[in-house]
C-alpha positions as CSV (number, residue, x, y, z in Angstrom):
1,M,-253.8,155.0,-64.5
2,Y,-256.4,154.7,-61.7
3,W,-259.2,152.3,-62.4
4,S,-261.8,154.7,-60.9
5,K,-260.8,157.3,-63.4
6,Y,-260.6,155.0,-66.4
7,F,-263.5,153.7,-68.6
8,I,-263.5,149.9,-68.3
9,P,-267.1,148.7,-68.5
10,T,-266.6,145.0,-67.8
11,L,-269.5,142.5,-68.1
12,K,-270.2,139.5,-65.8
13,E,-272.3,137.6,-68.3
14,T,-271.4,136.4,-71.8
15,P,-273.3,138.6,-74.4
16,V,-276.1,136.9,-76.3
17,G,-275.3,135.9,-79.9
18,T,-271.5,135.7,-79.5
19,E,-270.0,132.4,-80.6
20,A,-266.2,133.2,-80.7
21,V,-264.3,133.3,-77.4
22,S,-262.4,136.4,-78.6
23,H,-265.7,138.2,-79.4
24,Q,-267.1,137.3,-76.0
25,L,-264.0,138.5,-74.1
26,L,-263.6,141.6,-76.2
27,L,-267.0,142.7,-75.1
28,R,-266.9,141.4,-71.5
29,A,-263.5,143.0,-70.8
30,G,-264.6,146.4,-72.0
31,L,-262.3,146.5,-75.0
32,V,-264.9,147.1,-77.7
33,H,-268.5,147.9,-78.1
34,M,-270.8,147.0,-81.0
35,L,-272.6,149.9,-82.5
36,T,-274.3,147.8,-85.1
37,S,-273.5,144.5,-86.8
38,G,-269.9,144.6,-88.2
39,V,-269.2,148.1,-86.7
40,Y,-267.3,148.5,-83.5
41,S,-266.1,151.2,-81.2
42,Y,-262.7,150.7,-79.5
43,L,-262.9,151.6,-75.9
44,P,-259.8,152.8,-73.9
45,L,-258.4,149.3,-73.1
46,G,-259.0,148.1,-76.6
47,L,-257.4,151.2,-78.1
48,R,-254.3,150.7,-75.9
49,V,-253.9,147.1,-77.3
50,L,-254.5,148.4,-80.8
51,R,-251.8,151.1,-80.4
52,R,-249.3,148.6,-79.0
53,I,-249.8,146.3,-82.0
54,E,-249.5,149.3,-84.4
55,N,-246.2,150.3,-82.7
56,I,-244.8,146.8,-83.2
57,I,-245.8,147.0,-86.9
58,R,-244.2,150.5,-87.3
59,E,-240.9,149.3,-85.7
60,E,-240.7,146.3,-88.1
61,M,-241.7,148.3,-91.1
62,R,-238.9,150.8,-90.4
63,T,-236.5,147.9,-90.1
64,A,-237.7,146.7,-93.5
65,G,-237.1,150.1,-95.1
66,A,-240.8,151.2,-95.4
67,Q,-241.9,154.8,-94.9
68,E,-245.3,155.6,-93.4
69,L,-247.9,157.8,-95.0
70,F,-251.7,158.1,-94.7
71,L,-254.0,157.8,-97.7
72,P,-257.6,159.0,-98.0
73,C,-260.6,156.8,-97.3
74,L,-262.6,158.6,-99.9
75,Q,-261.7,157.5,-103.4
76,P,-263.1,158.3,-106.9
77,I,-264.5,155.3,-108.6
78,E,-262.7,156.4,-111.8
79,L,-259.4,155.0,-110.3
80,W,-261.0,151.6,-109.8
81,R,-262.4,151.6,-113.4
82,Q,-258.8,151.9,-114.6
83,T,-258.0,148.5,-113.2
84,G,-261.5,147.0,-113.6
85,R,-261.7,146.3,-109.9
86,D,-264.8,148.4,-109.6
87,Q,-266.6,145.3,-111.0
88,V,-264.5,142.7,-109.3
89,L,-265.2,144.1,-105.8
90,A,-268.6,145.5,-106.6
91,D,-270.3,143.3,-104.0
92,V,-268.4,144.7,-101.1
93,M,-267.6,148.3,-102.2
94,I,-269.6,151.0,-100.4
95,T,-270.3,153.5,-103.2
96,F,-272.2,156.8,-103.4
97,E,-272.5,160.1,-105.4
98,D,-271.2,163.2,-103.6
99,N,-272.8,166.6,-103.7
100,R,-270.7,167.5,-106.8
101,G,-272.1,164.5,-108.7
102,R,-268.8,162.5,-108.5
103,Q,-269.0,158.7,-108.1
104,M,-267.0,157.9,-105.0
105,C,-266.4,154.9,-102.7
106,L,-265.1,154.3,-99.2
107,G,-261.8,152.5,-99.8
108,P,-261.9,148.7,-99.3
109,T,-258.1,148.7,-100.0
110,H,-255.6,151.2,-101.5
111,E,-253.7,149.7,-104.5
112,E,-255.2,152.1,-107.0
113,V,-254.7,155.1,-104.7
114,I,-251.0,154.4,-104.0
115,T,-250.2,153.7,-107.6
116,D,-251.8,157.0,-108.6
117,L,-249.8,158.8,-106.0
118,V,-246.4,157.3,-106.8
119,K,-246.7,157.7,-110.6
120,N,-247.1,161.5,-110.0
121,F,-243.7,161.7,-108.3
122,V,-241.5,158.9,-109.6
123,Q,-240.3,159.2,-113.2
124,S,-236.7,157.7,-113.1
125,Y,-235.0,154.5,-112.1
126,R,-232.9,156.6,-109.8
127,Q,-235.9,157.2,-107.6
128,L,-236.6,153.5,-107.1
129,P,-237.2,151.5,-105.1
130,V,-240.0,153.1,-103.1
131,V,-241.6,151.3,-100.2
132,L,-244.6,153.0,-98.5
133,Y,-247.1,151.8,-95.9
134,Q,-250.0,153.0,-93.9
135,I,-252.3,151.9,-91.0
136,Q,-255.7,152.8,-92.1
137,T,-259.4,152.1,-91.8
138,K,-261.0,150.0,-94.6
139,F,-264.6,149.7,-95.5
140,R,-266.4,146.6,-97.0
141,D,-270.1,146.0,-97.2
142,E,-269.9,142.5,-95.8
143,M,-273.2,140.6,-96.0
144,R,-272.0,138.0,-93.5
145,T,-270.1,139.6,-90.6
146,R,-268.7,137.0,-88.2
147,F,-266.7,136.6,-85.0
148,G,-266.9,140.3,-83.9
149,I,-263.9,142.3,-85.3
150,V,-262.6,139.3,-87.4
151,R,-265.0,139.9,-90.3
152,A,-266.4,143.4,-90.0
153,C,-267.6,146.1,-92.3
154,E,-265.1,148.6,-90.9
155,F,-261.7,147.4,-89.9
156,I,-258.1,148.4,-89.5
157,M,-255.4,147.2,-91.8
158,K,-251.7,147.8,-92.4
159,D,-251.0,147.9,-96.1
160,A,-247.6,148.4,-97.6
161,Y,-246.6,148.7,-101.2
162,S,-243.2,148.4,-102.9
163,F,-242.3,149.9,-106.3
164,D,-239.2,148.5,-108.1
165,R,-237.5,148.8,-111.4
166,D,-237.1,145.0,-111.9
167,Q,-238.2,141.6,-110.7
168,E,-235.0,141.2,-108.6
169,G,-235.8,144.4,-106.7
170,L,-239.3,143.0,-106.0
171,R,-238.0,139.7,-104.8
172,K,-235.7,141.5,-102.4
173,N,-238.5,143.7,-100.9
174,Y,-240.8,140.7,-100.8
175,Q,-238.3,138.8,-98.7
176,L,-237.8,141.7,-96.3
177,M,-241.5,141.9,-95.8
178,Y,-241.8,138.1,-95.4
179,E,-239.2,138.3,-92.6
180,A,-240.8,141.4,-91.0
181,Y,-244.2,139.6,-90.8
182,G,-242.7,136.7,-89.0
183,R,-241.2,139.1,-86.4
184,I,-244.4,141.1,-86.0
185,F,-246.6,138.1,-85.3
186,K,-244.0,136.6,-82.9
187,R,-243.8,139.8,-81.0
188,C,-247.6,139.7,-80.7
189,G,-247.4,136.3,-79.1
190,L,-248.6,134.4,-82.2
191,E,-247.0,131.4,-84.0
192,T,-248.0,131.7,-87.6
193,V,-248.1,129.2,-90.4
194,V,-247.1,130.5,-93.9
195,I,-249.0,129.1,-96.8
196,E,-248.5,129.6,-100.6
197,A,-251.7,131.2,-101.7
198,D,-253.9,132.2,-104.6
199,S,-253.6,135.9,-105.4
200,G,-257.3,136.2,-106.2
201,A,-258.6,139.7,-107.0
202,M,-255.3,141.3,-106.0
203,G,-253.4,140.0,-108.9
204,G,-249.9,138.8,-109.4
205,D,-248.5,135.2,-109.5
206,V,-246.8,134.8,-106.1
207,S,-248.4,135.3,-102.7
208,H,-248.2,133.9,-99.2
209,E,-250.7,133.9,-96.4
210,F,-249.7,134.1,-92.7
211,M,-252.2,132.0,-90.8
212,V,-252.9,131.1,-87.2
213,P,-254.8,127.9,-86.4
214,A,-257.9,129.0,-84.4
215,P,-261.6,128.1,-84.2
216,I,-262.6,131.5,-85.5
217,G,-260.8,130.9,-88.8
218,E,-262.6,131.0,-92.1
219,D,-259.9,129.1,-94.0
220,T,-258.9,125.4,-94.0
221,I,-255.2,124.4,-94.1
222,L,-253.6,121.0,-94.1
223,Y,-251.2,119.8,-91.4
224,C,-248.9,116.8,-91.0
225,P,-248.4,115.8,-87.4
226,S,-245.3,113.9,-88.2
227,C,-243.1,116.6,-89.8
228,R,-245.3,119.7,-89.0
229,F,-245.7,120.5,-92.7
230,Y,-248.5,123.0,-93.5
231,G,-250.1,123.5,-96.9
232,A,-253.2,124.8,-98.6
233,V,-256.2,122.7,-99.6
234,T,-255.8,121.9,-103.3
235,Q,-256.7,119.1,-105.7
236,G,-253.4,117.4,-105.1
237,Q,-253.3,118.0,-101.3
238,Q,-256.4,116.9,-99.4
239,E,-257.2,115.6,-95.9
240,G,-256.3,112.0,-95.4
241,K,-253.7,111.9,-98.1
242,P,-250.0,111.2,-97.4
243,C,-247.8,114.2,-96.5
244,P,-246.0,115.5,-99.6
245,Q,-243.0,116.4,-97.5
246,C,-242.2,113.4,-95.3
247,R,-244.5,110.8,-97.0
248,E,-245.0,109.2,-93.6
249,G,-247.7,111.3,-92.0
250,T,-251.3,111.7,-93.0
251,L,-252.6,115.2,-93.8
252,Q,-255.2,116.6,-91.3
253,A,-257.4,119.6,-91.9
254,Q,-257.2,122.6,-89.5
255,V,-259.3,125.8,-89.4
256,A,-257.1,128.9,-89.4
257,I,-257.5,132.7,-89.4
258,E,-255.6,134.7,-92.0
259,L,-253.8,137.6,-90.4
260,G,-251.4,138.7,-93.2
261,H,-251.2,138.3,-97.0
262,I,-248.3,139.4,-99.2
263,F,-248.3,139.6,-103.0
264,Q,-245.9,140.0,-105.8
265,L,-248.2,142.1,-108.0
266,G,-245.9,142.7,-110.9
267,T,-247.3,145.2,-113.3
268,K,-251.0,144.7,-113.0
269,Y,-251.7,148.1,-111.5
270,S,-248.8,150.1,-113.0
271,Q,-249.7,149.1,-116.5
272,A,-253.4,149.8,-116.0
273,Q,-252.7,153.2,-114.4
274,Q,-249.7,154.1,-116.5
275,A,-247.3,154.2,-113.6
276,Q,-244.0,154.2,-115.6
277,F,-240.4,155.2,-115.1
278,V,-237.5,155.8,-117.5
279,D,-234.9,153.1,-117.0
280,V,-231.1,153.4,-117.4
281,D,-231.5,152.5,-121.1
282,G,-233.8,155.5,-121.7
283,V,-236.9,153.3,-122.2
284,Q,-240.2,153.8,-120.3
285,K,-241.2,150.8,-118.3
286,P,-244.0,150.0,-115.9
287,M,-243.0,149.8,-112.2
288,I,-242.9,146.4,-110.6
289,M,-245.1,146.3,-107.5
290,G,-245.6,144.3,-104.4
291,C,-248.4,144.5,-101.8
292,Y,-248.2,143.5,-98.1
293,G,-251.3,143.5,-95.8
294,I,-252.0,142.8,-92.1
295,G,-255.4,142.8,-90.6
296,V,-254.5,144.7,-87.5
297,S,-257.9,144.4,-85.8
298,R,-257.8,140.7,-86.6
299,V,-254.5,140.3,-84.7
300,I,-256.3,141.4,-81.5
301,A,-258.9,138.7,-81.9
302,A,-256.3,136.1,-82.8
303,V,-254.2,136.9,-79.7
304,I,-257.2,136.5,-77.4
305,E,-258.2,133.2,-79.1
306,K,-254.7,131.8,-78.4
307,H,-254.2,133.4,-75.0
308,N,-257.2,132.9,-72.7
309,D,-258.6,130.6,-70.0
310,E,-262.0,130.1,-68.3
311,K,-261.4,133.4,-66.3
312,G,-260.6,135.7,-69.1
313,I,-257.7,137.0,-71.3
314,Q,-254.0,136.3,-70.8
315,W,-252.3,139.0,-72.7
316,P,-248.7,138.5,-73.9
317,Q,-246.4,141.2,-72.5
318,G,-245.9,142.9,-75.9
319,V,-249.5,143.7,-76.6
320,A,-251.1,144.0,-73.2
321,P,-253.0,147.3,-72.4
322,F,-250.9,147.7,-69.2
323,D,-247.8,145.9,-68.0
324,I,-248.8,145.7,-64.4
325,E,-252.0,145.9,-62.3
326,I,-251.9,146.8,-58.6
327,V,-254.7,145.4,-56.6
328,P,-255.0,146.8,-53.0
329,L,-257.4,144.7,-51.0
330,P,-260.0,146.3,-48.7
331,G,-259.2,146.3,-45.0
332,T,-260.2,148.0,-41.8
333,A,-257.6,149.7,-39.7
334,E,-254.9,148.5,-42.1
335,S,-256.6,150.1,-45.2
336,E,-254.7,153.3,-44.9
337,G,-251.3,151.6,-45.0
338,I,-252.5,149.4,-47.9
339,T,-253.6,152.4,-49.9
340,D,-250.5,154.3,-49.1
341,L,-248.2,151.4,-50.3
342,A,-250.4,150.9,-53.4
343,N,-249.9,154.6,-54.4
344,R,-246.2,154.5,-53.7
345,C,-245.8,151.4,-55.8
346,Y,-247.8,153.0,-58.6
347,T,-245.6,156.1,-58.6
348,Y,-242.4,154.1,-58.4
349,L,-243.3,151.7,-61.2
350,T,-244.7,154.4,-63.4
351,D,-241.5,156.4,-63.0
352,A,-239.5,153.2,-63.8
353,G,-241.2,153.1,-67.2
354,Y,-243.9,150.5,-66.7
355,S,-247.5,151.2,-67.7
356,V,-249.6,150.5,-64.6
357,L,-253.2,150.2,-63.7
358,L,-254.1,150.7,-60.0
359,D,-257.5,149.3,-59.0
360,D,-258.4,151.9,-56.5
361,R,-262.2,151.1,-56.5
362,D,-264.1,150.6,-53.4
363,E,-265.0,147.0,-54.3
364,T,-264.7,143.6,-52.7
365,A,-261.6,141.5,-53.2
366,G,-263.7,139.0,-55.3
367,I,-264.8,141.7,-57.7
368,K,-261.3,143.0,-58.1
369,F,-259.8,139.6,-58.7
370,N,-262.5,138.6,-61.2
371,D,-262.0,141.8,-63.2
372,A,-258.2,141.5,-63.0
373,D,-258.4,138.0,-64.4
374,L,-261.0,139.1,-67.1
375,I,-258.9,141.9,-68.5
376,G,-255.7,139.8,-68.2
377,I,-252.9,142.2,-67.4
378,P,-249.6,140.1,-67.4
379,L,-248.5,140.9,-63.9
380,R,-250.6,141.5,-60.8
381,I,-249.3,142.9,-57.5
382,T,-251.7,142.2,-54.7
383,I,-251.4,144.2,-51.5
384,G,-253.4,142.7,-48.6
385,K,-253.6,142.7,-44.8
386,R,-252.2,139.2,-44.2
387,N,-249.0,139.4,-46.4
388,L,-248.4,143.1,-45.5
389,A,-248.2,142.1,-41.9
390,E,-245.1,140.3,-42.8
391,G,-243.8,143.1,-45.0
392,K,-244.7,141.2,-48.2
393,V,-246.8,141.7,-51.3
394,E,-247.9,139.0,-53.8
395,V,-246.8,139.1,-57.5
396,K,-248.7,136.9,-59.8
397,K,-248.2,136.0,-63.5
398,R,-251.6,136.0,-65.3
399,G,-250.5,133.6,-68.0
400,T,-249.3,130.8,-65.8
401,G,-250.8,131.5,-62.3
402,E,-247.4,131.4,-60.7
403,T,-247.0,133.6,-57.6
404,L,-244.2,135.0,-55.5
405,L,-244.2,136.8,-52.2
406,V,-241.9,139.8,-52.4
407,D,-240.5,142.2,-49.8
408,K,-242.7,145.3,-50.1
409,D,-239.5,147.4,-50.5
410,K,-238.0,145.2,-53.2
411,I,-240.8,145.1,-55.8
412,G,-238.7,146.8,-58.4
413,E,-235.9,144.3,-58.1
414,A,-238.4,141.4,-58.3
415,L,-240.0,142.7,-61.5
416,L,-236.6,143.2,-63.1
417,E,-235.9,139.5,-62.4
418,I,-239.2,138.5,-63.8
419,S,-238.6,140.6,-67.0
420,R,-235.4,138.6,-67.4
421,G,-237.4,135.4,-67.6
422,V,-237.0,134.1,-64.1
423,C,-239.9,131.8,-63.1
424,L,-242.0,132.6,-60.1
425,K,-242.4,130.0,-57.3
426,N,-245.5,129.4,-55.2
């Protein structure tokens, strides 16, 4: 993609009223734009990051045996009345009466909808287990939106649901999802902490939260520096008390952001909505359910919080909007050769399967470098007069600042070595 033909509205100054680093960089790097408080547009760069995260999730959901579907945002309140959650979530539900006089809401989540769907098609134990998921927009009338896309009124979530005939089946699917979540977050460049959690309004008696320690978090977790134990804040576990695991360290409080939450729901929804099946003994029984959510848009913010410096974002390779940025520097008599080499590199690398951004703008070297650091593409190839005179171009890792001078005709080989984990040298 050529920068001059791509919509990347970068900002030099930090937007007023932004407190989180991720919020500032999302706006400055031209990834999102705030329409109103808690409501954001995803611009082309931001959408590319979003899609890469979604693709990671899809790959891991397939590995875990889940099938993708897409459920409606518009939901009849009657479904929610069956479970009583129309009252439990009344403060955040966006409700209205449509032109037919029906009481409706914009879905804050989809447990009721998926249960209603499955009960219409699954009647026998032979049809179980069923594991379904979607990546969908959710709506919640948040009174206190914070940190940009972290706590917003409209956000993107991956929610999966398992339906089993017995508790053993639920435990199996729960473990598959637990392991899948670990892989997803690792591939996104995030080290998560898993905490046993309260199920809250979701229901069930077993749940785990996947947390990332970060200043933008709204949860407090406890950490032992001696044995790296993590736990939730409870009456028995509080800051300053001895670690319950090693007994040597002292628990310290950390702020963390919740990225994922998985639940063993049991029969809360299936009983309320009459989602039953006929078991092998001929008896009708309620399906045993699990629920597994990831705040996809939150993942973007968390990645930026953990991967940035004073110049901008440092995207991990797996979620970056582009793999490589080519920066041809302005020249005089040499500019034609610089431009020609930049275009040839772009074609070669694109054909080799890389996603490439070529900064073909008629701007100064300073502006190009500043913008390159701000948007944070993992690898930058700089083509300039001085190095090109010796037949070289510069390859730089955004994350570490390491650089390497490479023969202009051997860029492909150099990138292959880098992809294998070979360190660059100054």
